[in-house]
Phi, psi and omega in degrees: 000132192286165179297321180302323186287320183280336192312304186290334185278345181275147181299335187253029173301147181240168179308320179294312179299322179291314178297323179294319178288336169296313177301317175305306178302316181289300195291325183261006184057049176249074190297335186285350169288335182307319185293342173254011173259311191258157164290150181315317187258026189292161178241132174242122175250134185242127177247105189249116186258018181225150176271359186272001176207152185225144180218154167301151176299310188225133171229132184247118180100138182302328180286326174284323177300321175298329179279325178293311194271347181235303190287303183295313185303321180291341173294327180257343187232155178212178184042055182274125182229117175241128196240131162267123190265033167197164181233144178297145178280160172300136175252154178270164176293330181277345184218078183285144177294134179262338188210157172206132182234137171197161173290153180220154173233138176230147171222139184190170183238157182270130180302311188291307195268327187083359179292157180255142179245130173235128183218173176202164185177216188218141176253137168238113188247137176239132182244138170283143190275329179279154175290154338300138178292137179213168173273121183264332183209135167231121175258117171252121173257123181254107181284317185207147170218107189270137177258117189241140185301145189298335182295342180283358188303313179300325176296313185290318182290328176303315180297304189296319180295337185275347186277160169288127181247139356267006187249120176228201182211166180292320182303312178304310186301311187289309188300323178260001176298139179297158177279069174249129185296324179300345173282350187301316181301322179289317187281341172287320179289309180297327183259025185288343174262003181239088183301327185296312186304315193287324180294323181290327183260000000 
């Protein structure tokens, strides 16, 4: 059994193992993992800055979060790849991390139409400090979510599969992105601190 499978269920879970199991739950439709990532009373807040995708503004409790982010999400989308564009630093036993913030990138396809969705935004994680470690609060900001015609799917998948999963970087994302005009809003946001990246795309 892999480390990703065991990570959140252990009393010594870290931000890295919790986030990795969250991504596995969401991307692979493994809703049962949500309960070992989030506290039972955890809160999910969604700040959606685009009209191209919808989520409840607030979801309270791990059971509801599992329904929103895994079961219902996977009814609509497939071929889901979510990347965190930073990685939690190793923490010491005497100084566990309370929070972690990073940008994210997601690529996926719509089951009904076959169109591709590529979006990005920000994760803000708050972790419970006492064991067993769990996520107390997650705020997901969706900055943009682009709809791209289905015929671009091979190019998008080639790009996503070449990235390190699930931990990548804005530089890697922007440097290897295909020349698709509809990706411009995503690359502008993720490359906002990388002027050379913005000039290339």
